[in-house]
C-alpha angles and dihedrals in degrees: 000000000000119000125205115263117253116293112259115239115265095016088134090061100038104036116017094174091054090044092053093049090050095047093049091052089052093048092050088052089051091049089057090055098259124141115244130181104185102072113134092213099174094056092039091056089046094051093048089053093046091055090061094042091048089056092048092051093050093054091048088053095051093049092047092052089049090054090049093054091045089054091049090052092048090050101038108018093160092051113134084231093056091098092053092050090050092051088051093049088059093043095050093045090054091050091047090050093051093050102036118108124189089238089064095063096092093048095055110086099192090184090060094046089051092052090050090051091050092049090050090058096038109133091347117149116230111191088346098306137086111252126240121286110283124238107271091229132024106277095205137055132236088258090051093053092048098043119013118096120256098252091054090051095047090047089052091055092045091061104028093154092061105046095155090065093058102033094088089056092054092046090050094053091049100045099033091232119124118253092254088079093056094103089066098039104035101071094049094044092047090055090053097035114021113220112263089005112161095185099088 
């Protein structure tokens, strides 16, 4: 069986693709119980950590763009671009769902993402006008963004000063149960996930 030649110095910096193939071959040999001496452990560990961080940052990005589009719809619901924003909300929600892992929850600061979304739109002109005043705090939770249907999310942003009116619709869209069951589900869910919380 032929083994790869020793790794050239600086390969990680000059050819990450060749470096990754070389390290993968060495790790396979190590898994078979062979002794190997050419593993670039520092960079291998760094790359493994970066894989998880890259997934986390992707989910954060999808959520932030969802918030931006929801704020645009809240400010300019009659915009000619509104249908495009709604399509992208659905698309980005699907992408966020696919890449989200439960262990990411504590690393997603929804309040900070919401502030970034608001700042992104600060003073921006949409169709030549400044949009309506944004809600002072995020009117939805992380679970809402990941699982509620688009209409329920949009409705919650449209009336941020009355979250209790729209929370049943959000819960129904997540659980699949009709709103008439909200009296049994709402208190329990509110204890686990406070209405309008941005701390998830």
